[in-house]
MARMIZA-406030 format. One record per residue (C-alpha): residue number from 1; residue in three letters; chain; x, y, z. Coordinates in steps of 0.05 Angstrom, whole numbers. Example, Ala and Ser with C-alpha at 12.3 -4.5 7.8 and 13.67 -1.06 7.14 Angstrom:
<gutors>
+------+------+-------+--------+--------+--------+
| resi | resn | chain |     px |     py |     pz |
+------+------+-------+--------+--------+--------+
|    1 |  ala |     A |    246 |    -90 |    156 |
|    2 |  ser |     A |    273 |    -21 |    143 |
+------+------+-------+--------+--------+--------+
</gutors>
This chain:
<gutors>
+------+------+-------+--------+--------+--------+
| resi | resn | chain |     px |     py |     pz |
+------+------+-------+--------+--------+--------+
|    1 |  met |     A |   1481 |   3257 |   3261 |
|    2 |  pro |     A |   1428 |   3218 |   3304 |
|    3 |  lys |     A |   1466 |   3185 |   3363 |
|    4 |  lys |     A |   1464 |   3105 |   3364 |
|    5 |  leu |     A |   1435 |   3057 |   3416 |
|    6 |  his |     A |   1453 |   2992 |   3432 |
|    7 |  ile |     A |   1395 |   2951 |   3480 |
|    8 |  val |     A |   1398 |   2886 |   3502 |
|    9 |  ser |     A |   1329 |   2849 |   3527 |
|   10 |  leu |     A |   1348 |   2789 |   3577 |
|   11 |  gly |     A |   1299 |   2745 |   3611 |
|   12 |  cys |     A |   1221 |   2730 |   3594 |
|   13 |  thr |     A |   1178 |   2757 |   3543 |
|   14 |  lys |     A |   1144 |   2808 |   3588 |
|   15 |  asn |     A |   1226 |   2835 |   3600 |
|   16 |  leu |     A |   1226 |   2840 |   3526 |
|   17 |  val |     A |   1147 |   2892 |   3512 |
|   18 |  asp |     A |   1183 |   2936 |   3573 |
|   19 |  thr |     A |   1243 |   2943 |   3526 |
|   20 |  glu |     A |   1199 |   2960 |   3462 |
|   21 |  val |     A |   1174 |   3011 |   3508 |
|   22 |  met |     A |   1242 |   3039 |   3520 |
|   23 |  leu |     A |   1253 |   3036 |   3446 |
|   24 |  gly |     A |   1192 |   3076 |   3433 |
|   25 |  lys |     A |   1216 |   3124 |   3469 |
|   26 |  leu |     A |   1279 |   3133 |   3439 |
|   27 |  lys |     A |   1267 |   3124 |   3367 |
|   28 |  asn |     A |   1310 |   3186 |   3359 |
|   29 |  phe |     A |   1366 |   3139 |   3359 |
|   30 |  glu |     A |   1400 |   3100 |   3306 |
|   31 |  leu |     A |   1394 |   3027 |   3336 |
|   32 |  thr |     A |   1461 |   2988 |   3323 |
|   33 |  asp |     A |   1487 |   2911 |   3332 |
|   34 |  asn |     A |   1555 |   2934 |   3348 |
|   35 |  asn |     A |   1564 |   2963 |   3416 |
|   36 |  glu |     A |   1632 |   2999 |   3410 |
|   37 |  asp |     A |   1596 |   3044 |   3365 |
|   38 |  ala |     A |   1538 |   3059 |   3413 |
|   39 |  asp |     A |   1528 |   3120 |   3455 |
|   40 |  val |     A |   1474 |   3094 |   3493 |
|   41 |  ile |     A |   1481 |   3021 |   3517 |
|   42 |  ile |     A |   1418 |   2992 |   3558 |
|   43 |  val |     A |   1410 |   2923 |   3586 |
|   44 |  asn |     A |   1347 |   2899 |   3609 |
|   45 |  thr |     A |   1369 |   2850 |   3659 |
|   46 |  cys |     A |   1326 |   2795 |   3688 |
|   47 |  gly |     A |   1332 |   2780 |   3769 |
|   48 |  phe |     A |   1291 |   2721 |   3779 |
|   49 |  ile |     A |   1340 |   2658 |   3786 |
|   50 |  asp |     A |   1419 |   2647 |   3791 |
|   51 |  ala |     A |   1427 |   2630 |   3720 |
|   52 |  ala |     A |   1392 |   2692 |   3704 |
|   53 |  lys |     A |   1424 |   2740 |   3750 |
|   54 |  glu |     A |   1493 |   2718 |   3725 |
|   55 |  glu |     A |   1474 |   2731 |   3662 |
|   56 |  ser |     A |   1455 |   2795 |   3666 |
|   57 |  leu |     A |   1522 |   2816 |   3707 |
|   58 |  asn |     A |   1562 |   2781 |   3657 |
|   59 |  thr |     A |   1530 |   2819 |   3594 |
|   60 |  val |     A |   1533 |   2894 |   3633 |
|   61 |  leu |     A |   1612 |   2874 |   3652 |
|   62 |  ser |     A |   1622 |   2854 |   3582 |
|   63 |  leu |     A |   1586 |   2913 |   3546 |
|   64 |  his |     A |   1625 |   2960 |   3593 |
|   65 |  gln |     A |   1694 |   2928 |   3573 |
|   66 |  gln |     A |   1681 |   2936 |   3497 |
|   67 |  arg |     A |   1639 |   3005 |   3503 |
|   68 |  lys |     A |   1675 |   3069 |   3474 |
|   69 |  glu |     A |   1693 |   3134 |   3520 |
|   70 |  glu |     A |   1635 |   3185 |   3535 |
|   71 |  ser |     A |   1585 |   3135 |   3522 |
|   72 |  leu |     A |   1524 |   3116 |   3577 |
|   73 |  leu |     A |   1519 |   3050 |   3602 |
|   74 |  val |     A |   1444 |   3033 |   3625 |
|   75 |  met |     A |   1429 |   2977 |   3677 |
|   76 |  ala |     A |   1356 |   2966 |   3684 |
|   77 |  gly |     A |   1298 |   2923 |   3704 |
|   78 |  cys |     A |   1291 |   2873 |   3756 |
|   79 |  leu |     A |   1352 |   2857 |   3783 |
|   80 |  ser |     A |   1371 |   2930 |   3782 |
|   81 |  glu |     A |   1307 |   2935 |   3820 |
|   82 |  arg |     A |   1311 |   2871 |   3859 |
|   83 |  tyr |     A |   1393 |   2889 |   3882 |
|   84 |  lys |     A |   1390 |   2971 |   3868 |
|   85 |  asp |     A |   1430 |   2984 |   3933 |
|   86 |  glu |     A |   1485 |   2928 |   3922 |
|   87 |  leu |     A |   1489 |   2941 |   3853 |
|   88 |  met |     A |   1494 |   3016 |   3857 |
|   89 |  glu |     A |   1557 |   3014 |   3905 |
|   90 |  ser |     A |   1591 |   2956 |   3873 |
|   91 |  ile |     A |   1587 |   2968 |   3801 |
|   92 |  pro |     A |   1613 |   3042 |   3783 |
|   93 |  glu |     A |   1621 |   3024 |   3715 |
|   94 |  val |     A |   1553 |   3033 |   3710 |
|   95 |  asp |     A |   1523 |   3106 |   3697 |
|   96 |  ile |     A |   1451 |   3099 |   3705 |
|   97 |  phe |     A |   1414 |   3050 |   3739 |
|   98 |  thr |     A |   1340 |   3045 |   3740 |
|   99 |  gly |     A |   1288 |   2994 |   3760 |
|  100 |  val |     A |   1214 |   2964 |   3741 |
|  101 |  gly |     A |   1189 |   3038 |   3737 |
|  102 |  asp |     A |   1213 |   3081 |   3689 |
|  103 |  tyr |     A |   1207 |   3044 |   3624 |
|  104 |  glu |     A |   1164 |   3105 |   3595 |
|  105 |  his |     A |   1209 |   3158 |   3625 |
|  106 |  ile |     A |   1281 |   3123 |   3594 |
|  107 |  asp |     A |   1285 |   3180 |   3558 |
|  108 |  glu |     A |   1290 |   3243 |   3615 |
|  109 |  leu |     A |   1333 |   3193 |   3651 |
|  110 |  leu |     A |   1380 |   3196 |   3595 |
|  111 |  ala |     A |   1381 |   3268 |   3593 |
|  112 |  glu |     A |   1396 |   3286 |   3663 |
|  113 |  lys |     A |   1442 |   3220 |   3670 |
|  114 |  gln |     A |   1414 |   3205 |   3735 |
|  115 |  ser |     A |   1392 |   3136 |   3763 |
|  116 |  arg |     A |   1311 |   3131 |   3778 |
|  117 |  phe |     A |   1274 |   3074 |   3817 |
|  118 |  ser |     A |   1204 |   3090 |   3821 |
|  119 |  glu |     A |   1157 |   3060 |   3874 |
|  120 |  glu |     A |   1103 |   3037 |   3828 |
|  121 |  val |     A |   1119 |   2982 |   3782 |
|  122 |  tyr |     A |   1108 |   3005 |   3699 |
|  123 |  leu |     A |   1049 |   2980 |   3657 |
|  124 |  ile |     A |   1042 |   3000 |   3590 |
|  125 |  asp |     A |    983 |   3036 |   3582 |
|  126 |  gly |     A |    989 |   3080 |   3513 |
|  127 |  ala |     A |   1060 |   3080 |   3509 |
|  128 |  glu |     A |   1086 |   3070 |   3439 |
|  129 |  arg |     A |   1124 |   3004 |   3428 |
|  130 |  val |     A |   1177 |   2992 |   3377 |
|  131 |  val |     A |   1154 |   2920 |   3364 |
|  132 |  thr |     A |   1221 |   2877 |   3350 |
|  133 |  gly |     A |   1231 |   2809 |   3314 |
|  134 |  ser |     A |   1172 |   2801 |   3281 |
|  135 |  ser |     A |   1127 |   2841 |   3226 |
|  136 |  tyr |     A |   1063 |   2812 |   3249 |
|  137 |  his |     A |   1075 |   2776 |   3318 |
|  138 |  ala |     A |   1079 |   2824 |   3383 |
|  139 |  tyr |     A |   1066 |   2801 |   3451 |
|  140 |  ile |     A |   1021 |   2837 |   3499 |
|  141 |  lys |     A |   1025 |   2845 |   3575 |
|  142 |  leu |     A |    961 |   2832 |   3618 |
|  143 |  ser |     A |    991 |   2860 |   3682 |
|  144 |  glu |     A |   1046 |   2859 |   3730 |
|  145 |  gly |     A |   1062 |   2835 |   3798 |
|  146 |  cys |     A |   1034 |   2767 |   3827 |
|  147 |  asn |     A |    983 |   2744 |   3883 |
|  148 |  gln |     A |   1008 |   2678 |   3884 |
|  149 |  ala |     A |   1057 |   2654 |   3947 |
|  150 |  cys |     A |   1106 |   2605 |   3910 |
|  151 |  ser |     A |   1154 |   2584 |   3956 |
|  152 |  phe |     A |   1218 |   2589 |   3906 |
|  153 |  cys |     A |   1197 |   2652 |   3877 |
|  154 |  ala |     A |   1212 |   2723 |   3888 |
|  155 |  ile |     A |   1184 |   2770 |   3843 |
|  156 |  pro |     A |   1117 |   2791 |   3885 |
|  157 |  ser |     A |   1181 |   2816 |   3932 |
|  158 |  phe |     A |   1203 |   2870 |   3879 |
|  159 |  lys |     A |   1141 |   2868 |   3832 |
|  160 |  gly |     A |   1082 |   2869 |   3884 |
|  161 |  lys |     A |   1017 |   2852 |   3881 |
|  162 |  leu |     A |    972 |   2832 |   3818 |
|  163 |  his |     A |    959 |   2898 |   3773 |
|  164 |  ser |     A |    920 |   2879 |   3723 |
|  165 |  arg |     A |    908 |   2933 |   3662 |
|  166 |  thr |     A |    834 |   2944 |   3638 |
|  167 |  leu |     A |    808 |   2910 |   3583 |
|  168 |  asp |     A |    794 |   2982 |   3548 |
|  169 |  ser |     A |    876 |   2995 |   3555 |
|  170 |  ile |     A |    888 |   2918 |   3520 |
|  171 |  val |     A |    841 |   2936 |   3470 |
|  172 |  arg |     A |    872 |   2996 |   3439 |
|  173 |  glu |     A |    937 |   2972 |   3442 |
|  174 |  val |     A |    920 |   2911 |   3400 |
|  175 |  glu |     A |    876 |   2957 |   3354 |
|  176 |  gly |     A |    932 |   2997 |   3347 |
|  177 |  leu |     A |    980 |   2949 |   3334 |
|  178 |  val |     A |    933 |   2916 |   3282 |
|  179 |  ala |     A |    925 |   2987 |   3249 |
|  180 |  arg |     A |   1013 |   2973 |   3244 |
|  181 |  gly |     A |    996 |   2909 |   3206 |
|  182 |  tyr |     A |    993 |   2859 |   3257 |
|  183 |  trp |     A |    955 |   2804 |   3262 |
|  184 |  asp |     A |    980 |   2751 |   3316 |
|  185 |  phe |     A |    981 |   2761 |   3388 |
|  186 |  ser |     A |   1008 |   2732 |   3454 |
|  187 |  phe |     A |    981 |   2751 |   3520 |
|  188 |  val |     A |   1031 |   2746 |   3578 |
|  189 |  ser |     A |   1040 |   2755 |   3649 |
|  190 |  gln |     A |   1067 |   2723 |   3709 |
|  191 |  asp |     A |   1000 |   2694 |   3721 |
|  192 |  ser |     A |    951 |   2706 |   3664 |
|  193 |  ser |     A |    895 |   2670 |   3696 |
|  194 |  ser |     A |    892 |   2713 |   3747 |
|  195 |  tyr |     A |    880 |   2778 |   3702 |
|  196 |  leu |     A |    825 |   2826 |   3730 |
|  197 |  arg |     A |    820 |   2788 |   3801 |
|  198 |  asp |     A |    852 |   2852 |   3828 |
|  199 |  met |     A |    790 |   2889 |   3800 |
|  200 |  asn |     A |    747 |   2833 |   3832 |
|  201 |  val |     A |    736 |   2799 |   3761 |
|  202 |  lys |     A |    743 |   2719 |   3773 |
|  203 |  asp |     A |    744 |   2698 |   3699 |
|  204 |  gly |     A |    781 |   2763 |   3663 |
|  205 |  leu |     A |    813 |   2721 |   3612 |
|  206 |  ser |     A |    747 |   2700 |   3582 |
|  207 |  leu |     A |    721 |   2770 |   3576 |
|  208 |  leu |     A |    782 |   2781 |   3546 |
|  209 |  ile |     A |    776 |   2723 |   3493 |
|  210 |  glu |     A |    703 |   2757 |   3482 |
|  211 |  arg |     A |    733 |   2827 |   3458 |
|  212 |  ile |     A |    797 |   2809 |   3425 |
|  213 |  glu |     A |    753 |   2766 |   3377 |
|  214 |  met |     A |    713 |   2824 |   3369 |
|  215 |  ile |     A |    779 |   2868 |   3338 |
|  216 |  glu |     A |    776 |   2858 |   3256 |
|  217 |  gly |     A |    842 |   2849 |   3232 |
|  218 |  val |     A |    867 |   2793 |   3291 |
|  219 |  lys |     A |    879 |   2729 |   3263 |
|  220 |  ser |     A |    909 |   2689 |   3308 |
|  221 |  ala |     A |    930 |   2691 |   3390 |
|  222 |  arg |     A |    943 |   2648 |   3450 |
|  223 |  ile |     A |    951 |   2658 |   3526 |
|  224 |  leu |     A |   1017 |   2639 |   3560 |
|  225 |  tyr |     A |   1035 |   2626 |   3635 |
|  226 |  leu |     A |    974 |   2594 |   3665 |
|  227 |  tyr |     A |    969 |   2580 |   3736 |
|  228 |  pro |     A |    934 |   2517 |   3762 |
|  229 |  ser |     A |    891 |   2542 |   3814 |
|  230 |  thr |     A |    869 |   2603 |   3777 |
|  231 |  thr |     A |    852 |   2561 |   3717 |
|  232 |  thr |     A |    779 |   2535 |   3709 |
|  233 |  ile |     A |    749 |   2484 |   3665 |
|  234 |  thr |     A |    699 |   2535 |   3646 |
|  235 |  leu |     A |    771 |   2585 |   3617 |
|  236 |  leu |     A |    797 |   2526 |   3575 |
|  237 |  lys |     A |    720 |   2515 |   3543 |
|  238 |  asn |     A |    721 |   2588 |   3525 |
|  239 |  ile |     A |    797 |   2581 |   3494 |
|  240 |  ala |     A |    771 |   2514 |   3463 |
|  241 |  lys |     A |    704 |   2562 |   3430 |
|  242 |  ser |     A |    751 |   2613 |   3405 |
|  243 |  lys |     A |    768 |   2622 |   3327 |
|  244 |  ile |     A |    818 |   2661 |   3337 |
|  245 |  phe |     A |    856 |   2637 |   3404 |
|  246 |  his |     A |    883 |   2567 |   3395 |
|  247 |  asn |     A |    884 |   2510 |   3439 |
|  248 |  tyr |     A |    952 |   2533 |   3467 |
|  249 |  phe |     A |    971 |   2523 |   3539 |
|  250 |  asp |     A |   1020 |   2537 |   3574 |
|  251 |  met |     A |   1017 |   2521 |   3646 |
|  252 |  pro |     A |   1081 |   2511 |   3695 |
|  253 |  ile |     A |   1067 |   2465 |   3743 |
|  254 |  gln |     A |   1127 |   2457 |   3776 |
|  255 |  his |     A |   1120 |   2393 |   3808 |
|  256 |  ile |     A |   1068 |   2334 |   3807 |
|  257 |  asn |     A |   1079 |   2300 |   3876 |
|  258 |  asp |     A |   1021 |   2317 |   3920 |
|  259 |  asp |     A |   1068 |   2342 |   3988 |
|  260 |  met |     A |   1114 |   2375 |   3940 |
|  261 |  leu |     A |   1058 |   2418 |   3911 |
|  262 |  arg |     A |   1038 |   2428 |   3983 |
|  263 |  ile |     A |   1112 |   2455 |   4010 |
|  264 |  met |     A |   1122 |   2501 |   3946 |
|  265 |  lys |     A |   1051 |   2531 |   3963 |
|  266 |  arg |     A |   1021 |   2513 |   3893 |
|  267 |  gly |     A |    950 |   2517 |   3912 |
|  268 |  phe |     A |    927 |   2463 |   3879 |
|  269 |  gly |     A |    945 |   2387 |   3882 |
|  270 |  lys |     A |    952 |   2329 |   3844 |
|  271 |  glu |     A |    885 |   2311 |   3823 |
|  272 |  lys |     A |    855 |   2376 |   3806 |
|  273 |  thr |     A |    926 |   2394 |   3768 |
|  274 |  leu |     A |    912 |   2328 |   3728 |
|  275 |  glu |     A |    839 |   2340 |   3715 |
|  276 |  leu |     A |    861 |   2407 |   3685 |
|  277 |  leu |     A |    931 |   2372 |   3643 |
|  278 |  ser |     A |    874 |   2325 |   3620 |
|  279 |  phe |     A |    825 |   2370 |   3593 |
|  280 |  met |     A |    878 |   2409 |   3562 |
|  281 |  arg |     A |    897 |   2346 |   3525 |
|  282 |  glu |     A |    842 |   2322 |   3503 |
|  283 |  leu |     A |    816 |   2381 |   3460 |
|  284 |  pro |     A |    831 |   2375 |   3385 |
|  285 |  asp |     A |    897 |   2399 |   3359 |
|  286 |  ser |     A |    917 |   2432 |   3430 |
|  287 |  phe |     A |    992 |   2440 |   3444 |
|  288 |  val |     A |   1006 |   2429 |   3528 |
|  289 |  arg |     A |   1073 |   2463 |   3552 |
|  290 |  thr |     A |   1095 |   2468 |   3625 |
|  291 |  ser |     A |   1156 |   2475 |   3665 |
|  292 |  phe |     A |   1179 |   2434 |   3729 |
|  293 |  ile |     A |   1234 |   2444 |   3787 |
|  294 |  val |     A |   1281 |   2396 |   3814 |
|  295 |  gly |     A |   1319 |   2396 |   3880 |
|  296 |  his |     A |   1272 |   2441 |   3912 |
|  297 |  pro |     A |   1285 |   2430 |   3996 |
|  298 |  gly |     A |   1251 |   2375 |   4019 |
|  299 |  glu |     A |   1247 |   2333 |   3949 |
|  300 |  thr |     A |   1260 |   2262 |   3960 |
|  301 |  glu |     A |   1286 |   2213 |   3914 |
|  302 |  glu |     A |   1215 |   2183 |   3904 |
|  303 |  met |     A |   1185 |   2257 |   3889 |
|  304 |  phe |     A |   1230 |   2263 |   3834 |
|  305 |  glu |     A |   1219 |   2192 |   3811 |
|  306 |  glu |     A |   1141 |   2211 |   3811 |
|  307 |  met |     A |   1156 |   2265 |   3772 |
|  308 |  cys |     A |   1199 |   2236 |   3719 |
|  309 |  ala |     A |   1145 |   2179 |   3706 |
|  310 |  phe |     A |   1090 |   2229 |   3703 |
|  311 |  ala |     A |   1127 |   2271 |   3649 |
|  312 |  lys |     A |   1152 |   2212 |   3612 |
|  313 |  ser |     A |   1079 |   2192 |   3609 |
|  314 |  phe |     A |   1035 |   2249 |   3604 |
|  315 |  gly |     A |   1044 |   2271 |   3533 |
|  316 |  phe |     A |   1073 |   2339 |   3540 |
|  317 |  asp |     A |   1087 |   2382 |   3478 |
|  318 |  arg |     A |   1147 |   2421 |   3508 |
|  319 |  met |     A |   1178 |   2428 |   3577 |
|  320 |  asn |     A |   1225 |   2473 |   3611 |
|  321 |  ile |     A |   1269 |   2443 |   3666 |
|  322 |  phe |     A |   1295 |   2487 |   3718 |
|  323 |  ala |     A |   1348 |   2472 |   3778 |
|  324 |  tyr |     A |   1320 |   2503 |   3844 |
|  325 |  ser |     A |   1353 |   2568 |   3857 |
|  326 |  asp |     A |   1366 |   2591 |   3930 |
|  327 |  glu |     A |   1323 |   2658 |   3929 |
|  328 |  glu |     A |   1328 |   2703 |   3990 |
|  329 |  thr |     A |   1263 |   2735 |   4008 |
|  330 |  thr |     A |   1228 |   2667 |   3983 |
|  331 |  thr |     A |   1197 |   2614 |   4043 |
|  332 |  ala |     A |   1235 |   2565 |   4015 |
|  333 |  his |     A |   1302 |   2600 |   4031 |
|  334 |  glu |     A |   1286 |   2591 |   4098 |
|  335 |  met |     A |   1272 |   2521 |   4093 |
|  336 |  gln |     A |   1310 |   2458 |   4124 |
|  337 |  asp |     A |   1333 |   2399 |   4082 |
|  338 |  lys |     A |   1367 |   2432 |   4020 |
|  339 |  ile |     A |   1387 |   2394 |   3962 |
|  340 |  asp |     A |   1458 |   2395 |   3950 |
|  341 |  glu |     A |   1487 |   2422 |   3876 |
|  342 |  glu |     A |   1507 |   2356 |   3856 |
|  343 |  thr |     A |   1438 |   2331 |   3861 |
|  344 |  lys |     A |   1403 |   2384 |   3833 |
|  345 |  thr |     A |   1452 |   2382 |   3771 |
|  346 |  arg |     A |   1435 |   2304 |   3763 |
|  347 |  arg |     A |   1361 |   2312 |   3771 |
|  348 |  ala |     A |   1357 |   2360 |   3722 |
|  349 |  glu |     A |   1398 |   2323 |   3665 |
|  350 |  ile |     A |   1355 |   2266 |   3687 |
|  351 |  leu |     A |   1285 |   2303 |   3671 |
|  352 |  gly |     A |   1316 |   2351 |   3616 |
|  353 |  asp |     A |   1328 |   2278 |   3573 |
|  354 |  ile |     A |   1261 |   2268 |   3581 |
|  355 |  ala |     A |   1241 |   2332 |   3562 |
|  356 |  lys |     A |   1284 |   2328 |   3492 |
|  357 |  glu |     A |   1244 |   2254 |   3480 |
|  358 |  ala |     A |   1178 |   2296 |   3498 |
|  359 |  thr |     A |   1195 |   2341 |   3449 |
|  360 |  glu |     A |   1225 |   2296 |   3394 |
|  361 |  lys |     A |   1154 |   2258 |   3400 |
|  362 |  ser |     A |   1111 |   2317 |   3394 |
|  363 |  leu |     A |   1158 |   2342 |   3337 |
|  364 |  arg |     A |   1152 |   2262 |   3301 |
|  365 |  ala |     A |   1072 |   2270 |   3308 |
|  366 |  glu |     A |   1069 |   2328 |   3260 |
|  367 |  ile |     A |   1096 |   2292 |   3202 |
|  368 |  gly |     A |   1050 |   2289 |   3147 |
|  369 |  lys |     A |   1002 |   2329 |   3176 |
|  370 |  val |     A |    981 |   2396 |   3142 |
|  371 |  arg |     A |    989 |   2454 |   3188 |
|  372 |  glu |     A |    978 |   2527 |   3184 |
|  373 |  ile |     A |   1055 |   2563 |   3187 |
|  374 |  val |     A |   1083 |   2627 |   3171 |
|  375 |  ile |     A |   1143 |   2639 |   3147 |
|  376 |  asp |     A |   1188 |   2692 |   3186 |
|  377 |  lys |     A |   1253 |   2703 |   3149 |
|  378 |  glu |     A |   1309 |   2664 |   3102 |
|  379 |  ser |     A |   1340 |   2610 |   3148 |
|  380 |  asp |     A |   1405 |   2601 |   3183 |
|  381 |  glu |     A |   1419 |   2534 |   3152 |
|  382 |  his |     A |   1417 |   2546 |   3076 |
|  383 |  glu |     A |   1397 |   2603 |   3021 |
|  384 |  phe |     A |   1346 |   2560 |   2988 |
|  385 |  leu |     A |   1312 |   2540 |   3061 |
|  386 |  leu |     A |   1259 |   2591 |   3098 |
|  387 |  ser |     A |   1254 |   2597 |   3174 |
|  388 |  ala |     A |   1180 |   2587 |   3189 |
|  389 |  arg |     A |   1132 |   2558 |   3254 |
|  390 |  glu |     A |   1069 |   2529 |   3265 |
|  391 |  leu |     A |   1022 |   2587 |   3276 |
|  392 |  leu |     A |    992 |   2548 |   3337 |
|  393 |  trp |     A |   1067 |   2553 |   3375 |
|  394 |  ala |     A |   1090 |   2623 |   3414 |
|  395 |  asp |     A |   1128 |   2663 |   3368 |
|  396 |  glu |     A |   1211 |   2642 |   3374 |
|  397 |  ile |     A |   1199 |   2592 |   3430 |
|  398 |  asp |     A |   1173 |   2522 |   3405 |
|  399 |  gly |     A |   1208 |   2505 |   3344 |
|  400 |  glu |     A |   1225 |   2526 |   3273 |
|  401 |  ile |     A |   1215 |   2498 |   3210 |
|  402 |  tyr |     A |   1249 |   2501 |   3155 |
|  403 |  val |     A |   1206 |   2511 |   3084 |
|  404 |  asn |     A |   1225 |   2506 |   3007 |
|  405 |  asp |     A |   1232 |   2582 |   2986 |
|  406 |  arg |     A |   1182 |   2562 |   2925 |
|  407 |  thr |     A |   1120 |   2532 |   2913 |
|  408 |  asp |     A |   1094 |   2484 |   2876 |
|  409 |  asp |     A |   1068 |   2538 |   2814 |
|  410 |  asn |     A |   1136 |   2574 |   2830 |
|  411 |  ser |     A |   1105 |   2630 |   2858 |
|  412 |  glu |     A |   1151 |   2666 |   2915 |
|  413 |  leu |     A |   1127 |   2661 |   2989 |
|  414 |  leu |     A |   1124 |   2720 |   3034 |
|  415 |  phe |     A |   1144 |   2730 |   3100 |
|  416 |  gly |     A |   1095 |   2751 |   3153 |
|  417 |  arg |     A |   1036 |   2712 |   3110 |
|  418 |  pro |     A |   1010 |   2650 |   3135 |
|  419 |  tyr |     A |   1005 |   2583 |   3087 |
|  420 |  lys |     A |    976 |   2512 |   3087 |
|  421 |  ala |     A |   1037 |   2462 |   3092 |
|  422 |  lys |     A |   1052 |   2394 |   3102 |
|  423 |  ile |     A |   1092 |   2366 |   3145 |
|  424 |  thr |     A |   1149 |   2329 |   3109 |
|  425 |  asp |     A |   1204 |   2301 |   3158 |
|  426 |  leu |     A |   1251 |   2322 |   3223 |
|  427 |  val |     A |   1315 |   2335 |   3211 |
|  428 |  gly |     A |   1347 |   2341 |   3286 |
|  429 |  asp |     A |   1296 |   2382 |   3322 |
|  430 |  ile |     A |   1271 |   2417 |   3264 |
|  431 |  leu |     A |   1216 |   2398 |   3224 |
|  432 |  thr |     A |   1216 |   2408 |   3146 |
|  433 |  ala |     A |   1152 |   2430 |   3103 |
|  434 |  thr |     A |   1131 |   2444 |   3036 |
|  435 |  val |     A |   1079 |   2491 |   3022 |
|  436 |  asp |     A |   1007 |   2465 |   2993 |
|  437 |  asn |     A |   1001 |   2496 |   2915 |
|  438 |  ala |     A |   1012 |   2573 |   2948 |
|  439 |  gln |     A |    943 |   2565 |   2988 |
|  440 |  thr |     A |    946 |   2622 |   3040 |
|  441 |  asp |     A |    901 |   2627 |   3101 |
|  442 |  asp |     A |    892 |   2703 |   3093 |
+------+------+-------+--------+--------+--------+
</gutors>
């Protein structure tokens, strides 16, 4: 009988890729959703901000309480790497600790029942992944680490400087996934617009776009996590020219006040940030997503109000709102003028409401339009509805669309296949759509 594996991936999509590498090394295990039956339990943790750290710790301890005797509990990933000494001393419930360097060696760690923290951050290059959650979409990791020095971010302290994959490595992985039936790809990293800058290539993403367009079978792609000071108008024009890459722009700007951007060490001020955002917004069928941080040390009420006014007026399709998390090893941790928790919470709620309004406005603007969608699964809402997304959107990030499971000619709609559909309504925060005459975009 094969041993059973229960695995949990927390945090970002970059973590998910590493989790899928571990699954590729553990294919001899039988996956189980029931952690109480598992012989091995792995939690790939996130250590970015306080809320993520708390979720990671609670998940590990909760799984320990419910696991069976003789099982192995593994704590992997960013949180484990960042606080390895403290965690190994304070959480004896965990059997194996490992960080961000040994995902491809997880089988060895389990066999040896030994903790390990390699000095180098792991970056996929040829490893077989078990892609989860989709039969047609996969995330592709461009690089690890980051050369930016944002005041609030601890990632460089435990993931190091930028380390890009070669173009050939990425092309081989995409070609291999296409051969397995995948045709939609999201390219991710900590700072995607710096891709290949560590190899003295200034505009690596434009080269990536050219190479991916040459791969037969890739039908759809998008790039996540652009950084303002390494994103250029030339890059945006190359995305707009592409027949495969969508006009999908995910650029976390974190603030818009000039003084605050300087304090945050963001590299670009307000004027150039607005130039990039405006260019994105004016492109046809563009989708613009960003993130804001409220309550950073030194943020005055006037700075916050400026950010709120901008967030309300610009026309973002989606916004993520974070309350500042005071992380050791960051320059902001040493700053004076800290904002109290009550003020941070209040500001996050105010900007969160603006973000919700922006999302609703963006969704309502879709009503009546014919969009390319792809159907993922049966919906959780009703047995006669299917769950889909606009192909432009990032998988499981930007929203859900409900579709009737039959077309006008009574033929069955297929999962993982693109269709033209007319958006008909907005119910709560979910769009509804009908497929036009079973027309597909094969």
